[in-house]
VOBA-1610 file (N, C-alpha, C; in pm, whole numbers, padded with zeros to 5 digits, always signed):
BEGIN
Met+01199-00761+00043Met+01110-00668+00109Met+01192-00567+00189Ser+01146-00447+00190Ser+01209-00348+00275Ser+01112-00308+00383Arg+01154-00219+00469Arg+01070-00177+00579Arg+01050-00027+00575Thr+00943+00017+00638Thr+00917+00159+00649Thr+00903+00194+00796Thr+00943+00314+00833Thr+00933+00355+00972Thr+00839+00473+00987Glu+00754+00500+00885Glu+00656+00606+00895Glu+00545+00560+00987Gly+00542+00607+01108Gly+00439+00566+01202Gly+00499+00499+01321Pro+00413+00460+01412Pro+00460+00406+01539Pro+00525+00269+01530Arg+00500+00191+01427Arg+00558+00057+01418Arg+00615+00034+01280Glu+00725-00033+01278Glu+00789-00067+01151Glu+00717-00186+01090Ile+00670-00172+00967Ile+00604-00283+00899Ile+00679-00311+00769Arg+00665-00434+00723Arg+00730-00472+00598Arg+00654-00417+00479Val+00730-00366+00385Val+00672-00323+00258Val+00711-00427+00155Pro+00613-00500+00100Pro+00646-00603+00000Pro+00714-00539-00122Ala+00798-00616-00187Ala+00875-00565-00301Ala+00785-00510-00411His+00671-00570-00435His+00583-00522-00542His+00508-00394-00505Ile+00510-00357-00378Ile+00446-00233-00330Ile+00551-00123-00311Gln+00676-00159-00295Gln+00783-00065-00263Gln+00793+00053-00361Pro+00782+00033-00493Pro+00792+00150-00582Pro+00687+00257-00553Tyr+00570+00215-00512Tyr+00464+00311-00479Tyr+00499+00388-00352Val+00546+00316-00250Val+00583+00381-00124Val+00700+00476-00145Thr+00797+00435-00225Thr+00912+00520-00255Thr+00869+00649-00325Ala+00775+00638-00417Ala+00733+00754-00496Ala+00642+00848-00419Ile+00545+00793-00345Ile+00441+00881-00289Ile+00419+00866-00138Gly+00496+00780-00072Gly+00481+00763+00072Gly+00374+00661+00106Ile+00375+00618+00229Ile+00288+00509+00271Ile+00140+00549+00273Glu+00108+00668+00320Glu-00032+00709+00329Glu-00098+00718+00192Lys-00032+00783+00098Lys-00088+00794-00037Lys-00088+00659-00107Thr+00010+00574-00078Thr+00011+00440-00136Thr-00111+00363-00091Val-00143+00369+00036Val-00261+00298+00086Val-00387+00353+00019Arg-00399+00484+00009Arg-00514+00544-00060Arg-00522+00497-00205Phe-00406+00497-00273Phe-00399+00455-00413Phe-00440+00308-00428Leu-00387+00221-00343Leu-00420+00079-00352Leu-00567+00053-00322Leu-00622+00124-00225Leu-00764+00107-00194Leu-00852+00154-00309Ala-00809+00258-00378Ala-00889+00313-00488Ala-00873+00233-00618Phe-00751+00184-00647Phe-00724+00126-00778Phe-00674-00017-00776Gly-00651-00074-00660Gly-00598-00210-00651Gly-00685-00311-00722Gly-00624-00396-00802Gly-00694-00498-00877Gly-00739-00454-01015Ser-00709-00330-01051Ser-00751-00281-01182Ser-00631-00224-01258Tyr-00654-00189-01382Tyr-00553-00124-01463Tyr-00566+00027-01450Val-00453+00095-01451Val-00450+00240-01463Val-00343+00276-01564Tyr-00352+00394-01617Tyr-00249+00445-01707Tyr-00173+00552-01632Leu-00041+00533-01617Leu+00043+00630-01549Leu+00121+00711-01652Ser+00125+00841-01632Ser+00191+00930-01726Ser+00267+01038-01651Thr+00377+01082-01709Thr+00450+01195-01652Thr+00388+01328-01695Arg+00287+01319-01782Arg+00210+01438-01823Arg+00060+01406-01813Pro+00014+01380-01691Pro-00125+01337-01675Pro-00225+01451-01697Gln-00342+01413-01740Gln-00451+01508-01758Gln-00520+01532-01624Asp-00574+01652-01607Asp-00642+01684-01483Asp-00764+01595-01458Arg-00824+01544-01565Arg-00942+01460-01550Arg-00909+01314-01516Ser-00781+01281-01512Ser-00738+01145-01478Ser-00786+01108-01338Ala-00837+00985-01324Ala-00883+00938-01193Ala-00768+00932-01093Val-00649+00899-01141Val-00533+00895-01051Val-00499+01036-01002Val-00502+01134-01091Val-00476+01273-01052Val-00581+01319-00952Gln-00705+01284-00976Gln-00811+01325-00885Gln-00795+01262-00747Glu-00740+01143-00740Glu-00720+01074-00611Glu-00593+01123-00540Leu-00482+01138-00615Leu-00353+01164-00552Leu-00301+01307-00571Gly-00349+01375-00672Gly-00292+01504-00709Gly-00192+01485-00822Lys-00166+01594-00894Lys-00082+01587-01013Lys+00064+01554-00979Glu+00119+01619-00878Glu+00260+01596-00844Glu+00286+01451-00802Ala+00197+01396-00719Ala+00214+01257-00676Ala+00196+01161-00793Thr+00105+01192-00884Thr+00084+01107-01002Thr+00208+01105-01089Ile+00270+01219-01108Ile+00393+01226-01188Ile+00505+01149-01118Ala+00519+01167-00988Ala+00623+01094-00913Ala+00601+00944-00922Leu+00478+00902-00915Leu+00445+00760-00926Leu+00481+00705-01064Ala+00449+00780-01168Ala+00482+00737-01304Ala+00632+00728-01324Glu+00705+00824-01268Glu+00852+00821-01281Glu+00913+00702-01208Gln+00857+00666-01094Gln+00911+00556-01014Gln+00864+00419-01065Ala+00735+00405-01093Ala+00677+00275-01128Ala+00679+00249-01278Gly+00693+00354-01358Gly+00697+00338-01502Gly+00574+00396-01569Val+00596+00449-01688Val+00488+00509-01766Val+00415+00401-01843Gly+00284+00414-01854Gly+00204+00321-01931Gly+00098+00254-01847Ser+00033+00156-01908Ser-00071+00081-01837Ser-00008-00013-01737Ala-00069-00020-01622Ala-00018-00109-01518Ala-00135-00167-01441Arg-00125-00296-01408Arg-00223-00359-01320Arg-00176-00331-01177Ile-00261-00271-01100Ile-00225-00230-00965Ile-00255-00345-00868Pro-00158-00381-00785Pro-00183-00488-00687Pro-00283-00442-00581Thr-00352-00537-00520Thr-00445-00500-00414Thr-00370-00467-00286Gly-00263-00540-00256Gly-00182-00511-00139Gly-00255-00524-00007Lys-00358-00606-00001Lys-00441-00612+00119Lys-00367-00655+00246Pro-00278-00754+00243Pro-00205-00786+00366Pro-00121-00669+00417Phe-00058-00597+00326Phe+00021-00479+00363Phe-00069-00370+00421Ile-00183-00345+00356Ile-00276-00244+00405Ile-00329-00283+00543Ala-00360-00411+00561Ala-00409-00458+00691Ala-00307-00431+00801Ala-00181-00461+00774Ala-00076-00436+00874Ala-00063-00288+00904His-00068-00205+00801His-00059-00060+00821His-00177-00009+00905Leu-00297-00053+00871Leu-00415-00006+00944Leu-00415-00054+01089Arg-00364-00173+01112Arg-00362-00229+01248Arg-00254-00163+01334Tyr-00131-00159+01283Tyr-00020-00117+01366Tyr+00008+00033+01362Asn-00023+00099+01252Asn+00003+00242+01243Asn-00120+00328+01265Lys-00238+00272+01239Lys-00363+00347+01255Lys-00447+00295+01371Gln-00404+00186+01432Gln-00470+00125+01547Gln-00617+00091+01522Leu-00651+00050+01401Leu-00786+00005+01371Leu-00804-00136+01426Thr-00925-00171+01460Thr-00953-00305+01509Thr-00957-00403+01391Ile-00950-00530+01424Ile-00959-00634+01323Ile-01090-00621+01246Asn-01200-00597+01317Asn-01330-00583+01251Asn-01335-00462+01160Glu-01278-00350+01201Glu-01276-00231+01116Glu-01196-00258+00988Ile-01083-00326+01004Ile-01000-00359+00888Ile-01073-00454+00794Ser-01136-00556+00849Ser-01207-00653+00764Ser-01319-00586+00687Arg-01390-00493+00749Arg-01496-00421+00678Arg-01438-00331+00569Arg-01329-00264+00599Arg-01269-00173+00501Arg-01213-00248+00380Leu-01155-00367+00404Leu-01092-00443+00296Leu-01186-00548+00235His-01307-00558+00288His-01407-00653+00236His-01358-00797+00240Val-01303-00833+00355Val-01259-00970+00381Val-01306-01008+00521Thr-01295-01134+00556Thr-01338-01177+00689Thr-01233-01140+00794Asp-01278-01138+00919Asp-01186-01113+01029Asp-01082-01225+01038Val-01120-01346+01000Val-01027-01459+01001Val-00913-01434+00903Thr-00945-01381+00787Thr-00843-01350+00687Thr-00748-01243+00739Val-00801-01139+00800Val-00716-01032+00853Val-00624-01087+00961Arg-00677-01169+01051Arg-00594-01229+01157Arg-00482-01314+01097Lys-00513-01390+00993Lys-00412-01473+00927Lys-00303-01386+00866Trp-00343-01280+00793Trp-00244-01190+00734Trp-00152-01132+00840Leu-00210-01087+00950Leu-00129-01026+01056Leu-00038-01128+01123Ala-00089-01249+01145Ala-00006-01354+01204Ala+00106-01396+01110Asp+00075-01407+00980Asp+00177-01443+00882Asp+00287-01337+00877Gly+00248-01213+00885Gly+00346-01103+00884Gly+00439-01110+01003Glu+00384-01145+01118Glu+00466-01159+01239Glu+00563-01275+01224Ala+00518-01386+01167Ala+00602-01505+01153Ala+00717-01481+01056Arg+00696-01393+00956Arg+00800-01369+00856Arg+00904-01269+00902Gln+00879-01200+01012Gln+00974-01099+01056Gln+01087-01168+01131Leu+01203-01170+01069Leu+01318-01235+01130Leu+01395-01136+01216Asp+01440-01182+01331Asp+01522-01099+01417Asp+01668-01135+01389Leu+01734-01052+01309Leu+01871-01080+01269Leu+01972-01047+01377Phe+01930-00970+01478Phe+02023-00928+01580Phe+01992-00987+01716Gly+01897-01080+01721Gly+01855-01140+01847Gly+01955-01244+01896Pro+01927-01302+02010Pro+02018-01402+02070Pro+02032-01528+01989
//
């Protein structure tokens, strides 16, 4: 996993989400995952204007995503724990707002956030 510093707090970007963040940035990645997570999409370096991905992200971002993640059909991860951390720490949404947006319980969101905190190792601490 790598980290991103876009925003007020550094959060972990899971390895399976990293190609998306590298290609289009964290904000567009979150939009993309919310729109297409859990489904198949076709990524192309020559996308059609009527493509749902182009309509969501724009043509340039769609091409960048295809170049980074690969051309062809791909099952898009939901990335909900990552999105929850981003919405909580970078967008300052409440637990309830996040749970409603991600269609999960507040208990699930709290667990994701607590798990994320537990996995963050301090390599330079005492």
